[in-house]
TITI-773217 format. One record per residue (C-alpha): residue number from 1; residue in one letter; x, y, z. Coordinates in steps of 0.05 Angstrom, whole numbers, plus 32768, in hexadecimal, padded with zeros to 4 digits. Layout:
% TITI-773217
> NUM|A|X|Y|Z .
...
% end
This chain:
% TITI-773217
> 1|M|84D4|7CE7|7F75 .
> 2|P|8502|7D01|7F3D .
> 3|R|854C|7CFE|7F4C .
> 4|G|8555|7D46|7F38 .
> 5|L|8522|7D5C|7F6B .
> 6|V|8546|7D38|7FA4 .
> 7|T|858A|7D52|7F8F .
> 8|G|8571|7D98|7F83 .
> 9|S|854D|7D9A|7FC6 .
> 10|L|858C|7D85|7FEB .
> 11|I|85BA|7DB6|7FC7 .
> 12|L|858A|7DF1|7FCD .
> 13|G|8577|7DDF|8014 .
> 14|V|85C0|7DE0|802A .
> 15|F|85CC|7E21|8004 .
> 16|L|858F|7E41|8026 .
> 17|L|85A6|7E29|806B .
> 18|L|85EB|7E47|8060 .
> 19|A|85CE|7E88|8046 .
> 20|V|85A0|7E8E|8083 .
> 21|T|85D9|7E7F|80B3 .
> 22|V|8606|7EB4|8094 .
> 23|A|85CD|7EE6|8090 .
> 24|I|85BB|7EDF|80D9 .
> 25|Q|8603|7EEE|80ED .
> 26|T|860C|7F28|80BD .
> 27|G|85FC|7F70|80D1 .
> 28|A|8616|7FB2|80EB .
> 29|S|8626|7F94|812E .
> 30|G|8652|7F56|8131 .
> 31|V|8622|7F27|8153 .
> 32|S|8626|7EDC|8149 .
> 33|L|85F6|7EA4|8155 .
> 34|A|8624|7E89|818B .
> 35|E|861F|7ECA|81B2 .
> 36|A|85D3|7ECA|81AC .
> 37|F|85CE|7E82|81C5 .
> 38|R|85FD|7E90|8200 .
> 39|G|85C9|7EBD|821D .
> 40|D|85E2|7F03|820C .
> 41|G|85A2|7F2D|8210 .
> 42|I|85B7|7F61|81DC .
> 43|S|85D1|7F2D|81AC .
> 44|R|8592|7F03|81B3 .
> 45|T|8566|7F40|81A5 .
> 46|I|858E|7F52|8167 .
> 47|V|858B|7F0B|814C .
> 48|L|8544|7EF8|815E .
> 49|Q|8520|7F3B|8156 .
> 50|I|8546|7F5C|811D .
> 51|R|856E|7F2C|80F3 .
> 52|L|8546|7EEC|80F5 .
> 53|P|8503|7F0C|80E0 .
> 54|R|8528|7F2F|80A7 .
> 55|V|8549|7EEF|808F .
> 56|L|8509|7EC6|8092 .
> 57|L|84E1|7EFC|806E .
> 58|A|8516|7EFE|8037 .
> 59|A|8511|7EB3|8030 .
> 60|L|84C5|7EB4|802C .
> 61|V|84C3|7EEC|7FF9 .
> 62|G|84F7|7EC9|7FCE .
> 63|A|84D0|7E87|7FD2 .
> 64|I|848E|7EA8|7FBE .
> 65|L|84AC|7ED0|7F84 .
> 66|A|84D0|7E93|7F68 .
> 67|M|8492|7E66|7F6F .
> 68|S|8468|7E9A|7F4D .
> 69|G|849A|7EA3|7F15 .
> 70|A|849B|7E58|7F09 .
> 71|T|844F|7E56|7F07 .
> 72|F|8447|7E91|7ED7 .
> 73|Q|847C|7E76|7EA8 .
> 74|T|845B|7E32|7EA7 .
> 75|L|8413|7E4B|7E9F .
> 76|L|8424|7E7E|7E6A .
> 77|R|8457|7E50|7E48 .
> 78|N|8484|7E8D|7E44 .
> 79|P|84CC|7E8A|7E5F .
> 80|L|84CD|7ED5|7E69 .
> 81|A|848F|7ED8|7E96 .
> 82|D|849D|7EF5|7EDA .
> 83|P|8470|7F07|7F16 .
> 84|F|847C|7F51|7F09 .
> 85|V|846C|7F50|7EBF .
> 86|L|8422|7F44|7ECF .
> 87|G|8418|7F86|7EF5 .
> 88|V|8416|7F6A|7F3C .
> 89|S|8453|7F90|7F54 .
> 90|G|843D|7FCF|7F30 .
> 91|G|83FA|7FCD|7F54 .
> 92|A|841B|7FC2|7F97 .
> 93|A|844D|7FFA|7F8C .
> 94|C|8416|8028|7F74 .
> 95|G|83EE|801B|7FB2 .
> 96|A|842A|8027|7FDF .
> 97|A|843D|8068|7FBB .
> 98|I|83F6|8084|7FBF .
> 99|A|83F0|8071|8009 .
> 100|T|8433|8093|8018 .
> 101|A|841E|80D1|7FF1 .
> 102|L|83DF|80D5|801B .
> 103|G|8409|80D4|805B .
> 104|M|83F7|808D|8070 .
> 105|A|8440|8076|8077 .
> 106|R|8440|808E|80C0 .
> 107|F|840E|8059|80D3 .
> 108|P|842C|8013|80DB .
> 109|G|8414|7FDF|80A9 .
> 110|V|83EA|800E|8080 .
> 111|V|8419|8014|8044 .
> 112|S|8422|7FC8|8040 .
> 113|S|83D7|7FBD|8044 .
> 114|V|83C9|7FF0|800D .
> 115|A|8401|7FD2|7FE3 .
> 116|F|83E1|7F8D|7FE9 .
> 117|A|839D|7FAB|7FD6 .
> 118|G|83BE|7FCB|7F99 .
> 119|A|83DB|7F88|7F85 .
> 120|C|8396|7F67|7F8B .
> 121|V|8377|7F9E|7F60 .
> 122|A|83AD|7F92|7F2C .
> 123|I|83A0|7F47|7F2D .
> 124|L|8355|7F4E|7F24 .
> 125|T|835E|7F81|7EEC .
> 126|V|838F|7F55|7EC6 .
> 127|V|8361|7F19|7ECC .
> 128|F|8325|7F42|7EB5 .
> 129|L|834A|7F5D|7E78 .
> 130|A|8367|7F19|7E66 .
> 131|R|8326|7EF2|7E6C .
> 132|R|8303|7EDF|7E2C .
> 133|Q|82C6|7EB1|7E2B .
> 134|K|82D2|7E96|7E70 .
> 135|S|831B|7E85|7E62 .
> 136|I|835C|7EAB|7E6E .
> 137|Q|8384|7EBE|7E31 .
> 138|T|83CD|7EB7|7E44 .
> 139|A|83E5|7EEA|7E11 .
> 140|N|83B3|7F1D|7E2C .
> 141|L|83CD|7F12|7E73 .
> 142|I|8412|7F2A|7E5F .
> 143|L|83F8|7F64|7E35 .
> 144|S|83C9|7F7A|7E6C .
> 145|G|8400|7F77|7EA0 .
> 146|M|842F|7FA1|7E75 .
> 147|V|83FA|7FD7|7E6A .
> 148|L|83E7|7FD8|7EB3 .
> 149|N|8430|7FDE|7EC8 .
> 150|A|8437|801C|7E9B .
> 151|F|83F9|803A|7EBB .
> 152|F|8410|802A|7F02 .
> 153|S|8455|8048|7EF3 .
> 154|A|8435|8089|7EE0 .
> 155|L|840C|808A|7F20 .
> 156|I|844A|8079|7F49 .
> 157|L|8471|80B3|7F2B .
> 158|L|8438|80E3|7F39 .
> 159|S|8432|80CA|7F81 .
> 160|L|847D|80D0|7F8D .
> 161|S|847C|8118|7F75 .
> 162|L|844A|8127|7FAD .
> 163|I|8471|8105|7FE5 .
> 164|R|849C|8131|8011 .
> 165|G|84D2|8128|8046 .
> 166|S|84E1|80E7|8068 .
> 167|D|84A5|80C5|8049 .
> 168|L|84C7|80CB|8005 .
> 169|T|8504|80A6|801F .
> 170|M|84D8|806F|803B .
> 171|A|84B2|8069|7FFA .
> 172|L|84F1|8065|7FD0 .
> 173|R|850F|8031|7FFE .
> 174|W|84D0|8007|7FF8 .
> 175|M|84CE|800F|7FAC .
> 176|M|8515|7FF3|7FA7 .
> 177|G|8508|7FB8|7FD5 .
> 178|T|851C|7FB1|801D .
> 179|F|8515|7F84|805A .
> 180|F|852D|7FBB|8089 .
> 181|S|84EF|7FBD|80B4 .
> 182|A|84DD|7F73|80B4 .
> 183|T|84B5|7F5B|80F1 .
> 184|W|849E|7F18|810B .
> 185|G|8457|7F2D|80F7 .
> 186|D|846D|7F34|80AF .
> 187|V|848F|7EF0|80B2 .
> 188|I|8453|7ECC|80CE .
> 189|M|8423|7EEC|809C .
> 190|L|844F|7EDD|8060 .
> 191|A|845F|7E96|8079 .
> 192|A|8414|7E88|8079 .
> 193|V|840D|7EA4|8032 .
> 194|A|844A|7E7D|8019 .
> 195|F|8431|7E3B|8037 .
> 196|A|83EA|7E44|801B .
> 197|T|8406|7E57|7FD6 .
> 198|F|8435|7E1B|7FD5 .
> 199|V|83FD|7DEB|7FE8 .
> 200|A|83CD|7E08|7FB3 .
> 201|L|8401|7E06|7F7C .
> 202|L|8419|7DC1|7F8F .
> 203|Y|83D0|7DA9|7F8D .
> 204|A|83CA|7DC3|7F46 .
> 205|A|8410|7DB0|7F30 .
> 206|A|83FF|7D72|7F08 .
> 207|D|83C9|7D98|7EE1 .
> 208|V|83F5|7DD5|7ED7 .
> 209|R|842B|7DA7|7EBA .
> 210|M|83F9|7D8C|7E88 .
> 211|I|83E3|7DD2|7E74 .
> 212|E|842B|7DE3|7E65 .
> 213|F|8428|7DB2|7E2A .
> 214|G|83E9|7DD2|7E0E .
> 215|E|83A4|7DE3|7E28 .
> 216|E|8380|7DBA|7DF3 .
> 217|D|83A8|7D7C|7E05 .
> 218|A|839D|7D88|7E4F .
> 219|R|8353|7D92|7E44 .
> 220|S|834E|7D51|7E1D .
> 221|K|836B|7D2D|7E5A .
> 222|G|8336|7D49|7E89 .
> 223|V|835B|7D85|7EA5 .
> 224|R|832E|7DC0|7EB4 .
> 225|T|835F|7DF1|7E96 .
> 226|E|833A|7E31|7EA6 .
> 227|R|8330|7E1F|7EEF .
> 228|V|8378|7E07|7EF8 .
> 229|T|8394|7E44|7ED5 .
> 230|M|836A|7E73|7EFF .
> 231|L|837D|7E50|7F40 .
> 232|A|83C8|7E4F|7F32 .
> 233|F|83C9|7E96|7F17 .
> 234|L|83A2|7EB4|7F51 .
> 235|A|83CA|7E8D|7F85 .
> 236|A|840D|7EA4|7F68 .
> 237|S|83F5|7EEC|7F5D .
> 238|I|83D8|7EF5|7FA3 .
> 239|A|8417|7ED8|7FC2 .
> 240|T|8441|7F07|7F98 .
> 241|G|8417|7F42|7FAF .
> 242|A|8422|7F2E|7FF8 .
> 243|A|846D|7F27|7FED .
> 244|V|8472|7F6B|7FCB .
> 245|A|8449|7F8B|8002 .
> 246|A|847A|7F6F|8036 .
> 247|S|84BC|7F7F|8013 .
> 248|G|84B1|7FB1|7FDB .
> 249|I|84C4|7FA5|7F93 .
> 250|I|84F9|7F6F|7F89 .
> 251|G|84FC|7F5A|7F41 .
> 252|F|8519|7F21|7F17 .
> 253|V|8517|7EEC|7F4E .
> 254|G|84DB|7ECB|7F2C .
> 255|L|8500|7ECD|7EE9 .
> 256|L|8545|7EB6|7EFF .
> 257|V|8537|7E7D|7F2F .
> 258|P|8506|7E51|7F06 .
> 259|H|8533|7E57|7EC9 .
> 260|G|8571|7E46|7EEF .
> 261|I|8550|7E08|7F0C .
> 262|R|8534|7DF2|7EC9 .
> 263|M|8579|7DF9|7EA9 .
> 264|I|859B|7DD0|7EE0 .
> 265|W|8569|7D99|7EF1 .
> 266|K|8539|7D95|7EB5 .
> 267|L|84FB|7D8C|7EE1 .
> 268|D|84B2|7D97|7ED0 .
> 269|Y|8484|7DC4|7EF8 .
> 270|R|8479|7D91|7F30 .
> 271|G|84C3|7D91|7F41 .
> 272|L|84CF|7DD8|7F2C .
> 273|L|849F|7DF4|7F61 .
> 274|P|84C2|7DDD|7FA1 .
> 275|L|8508|7DE9|7F85 .
> 276|S|84F4|7E2F|7F70 .
> 277|A|84DC|7E3D|7FB7 .
> 278|L|851F|7E27|7FD4 .
> 279|G|8548|7E4A|7F9F .
> 280|G|8521|7E8B|7FA5 .
> 281|A|8529|7E8B|7FF0 .
> 282|A|8574|7E7E|7FEC .
> 283|L|857E|7EB3|7FB6 .
> 284|L|855A|7EEA|7FDB .
> 285|V|857A|7EDB|801F .
> 286|S|85BE|7EDE|7FFC .
> 287|A|85AB|7F20|7FDA .
> 288|D|8597|7F3D|801D .
> 289|V|85DB|7F2B|803A .
> 290|L|85FD|7F4F|7FFF .
> 291|S|85D0|7F8C|8007 .
> 292|R|85E7|7F93|804F .
> 293|T|8632|7F86|8043 .
> 294|L|8647|7FA2|7FFF .
> 295|A|8642|7FEB|8015 .
> 296|A|863F|7FE4|8061 .
> 297|P|8629|8008|808B .
> 298|A|85FB|8020|8052 .
> 299|E|85C7|7FEF|8039 .
> 300|L|85BD|7FE3|7FEF .
> 301|P|8577|7FD8|7FD3 .
> 302|I|856B|7F8E|7FC7 .
> 303|G|8541|7F9C|7F8A .
> 304|A|857D|7FBD|7F69 .
> 305|L|85AA|7F80|7F77 .
> 306|T|8578|7F4E|7F5B .
> 307|A|856F|7F7B|7F1E .
> 308|L|85BB|7F7E|7F12 .
> 309|L|85BB|7F32|7F12 .
> 310|G|8579|7F2A|7EED .
> 311|V|857E|7F5B|7EB3 .
> 312|P|85BB|7F3A|7E91 .
> 313|F|859A|7EF6|7E9A .
> 314|F|8558|7F11|7E7C .
> 315|L|857C|7F2F|7E40 .
> 316|V|85A2|7EEE|7E32 .
> 317|L|8561|7EC7|7E39 .
> 318|L|853D|7EF7|7E0B .
> 319|R|8575|7EF2|7DD8 .
> 320|T|8576|7EA6|7DD8 .
> 321|S|852A|7E9F|7DD6 .
> 322|N|8528|7EC8|7D96 .
> 323|R|8556|7E98|7D71 .
% end
């Protein structure tokens, strides 16, 4: 096992544990873990039914987005690739906006289900447009995703113009990213998705690493590049769709975390994948704490905080990659 993987796992694991501990004890009411464990009924309800599901959901979403970002950057051999560049988030947001415009937001779980369906439609469309002679053209994946994002943005704006009253507030909160209404059902569902995605990507990790150095070289060594690329791309995309459906649009996690880990520990994809999961979870749990405390009692959108951190990083990366 690479030394950087062990060191990185320990550092990021401790950081995640500290972030989770702080997040569980942070909120409008000053409730601590000690009070919950002492048997205070109200404190226990706040911690176990409100804060803990929210914290765990943030960790799962962060892990999925970071793993997906690491996968897309490796497969496309593009340091600027991000889960949201490929149209997945746009499809989910479009589905959620249309469902809300049709008055479905009043029915629990419907908006999230339609958002996930929208993400799946976006995935299938991107794959269809990028496929040439039974192989996926990586350049076409990015171009197709960019075009679809523009199309989805237009549909989102049209849908928002038709939404009225409290539904509009709910739609805007979802578009900016939030864990406000996290439930144990969301946590269980996303935990299953995250676990299945990690297993699938870990299974393909050695082949994905070889593809990173060139498809022709990987093919000459017996790697079925089309099959591996499709498996990794679909696993990461479907997981991203599930994460977006659960939390709304939270950008730049998939861009920031893999790059930060690469810069610090210099690992290939096999080590990058688990560290990205830990780093993404820690980052998003920390961002959720900031969203609840910076302007308390108001709650800032998490997507805005990650964008404030991610945009400068993206611009610096774009500038350096053009040199």
